[in-house]
Structure formats: C-alpha cells, structure tokens
C-alpha positions, 0 to 999 in steps of 0.5 A: 783538568779543565779540558778533561772536565769539559770533554767528559761532561760534554760526553756524559749522560745527565746523571753521570755529568751531575756526579762528575760535576760534584766530584770536580767541585769537591776536588777543587775545594780540596785544592784550595785548601792546599798549603801556600808557599813554594808550589813546586816544593808542595807538589813534589813533597806531597805527590812524589809517590805518584812519580 
C-alpha cells in the first residue's frame, strides 16, 4: 500500500493527489478499527470472498 500510494501520489496532478491522500487516510482509519487477535484468521475470515 505504501509503495502504491507513493507512486500514485508522485504521478498525480494536485487535485487528484489531494483526493488520493484523503482516501488513503480514510482507509488507514478503517484498518486501525479492524479487530485485533489472530491477523491471519481476521484476513481470511473477512476477505475470503476476494480470493
């Protein structure tokens, strides 16, 4: 995520970069609210439909 964000923000125009930065901040806030515990179980249990 960090590499993607750095690359995208570096290539983006000012307005797009500001929007992407806001989305990254919001996504980071959501990730911080993710339940703690067994991270592997959390990832599989909540994201298996992506696989």
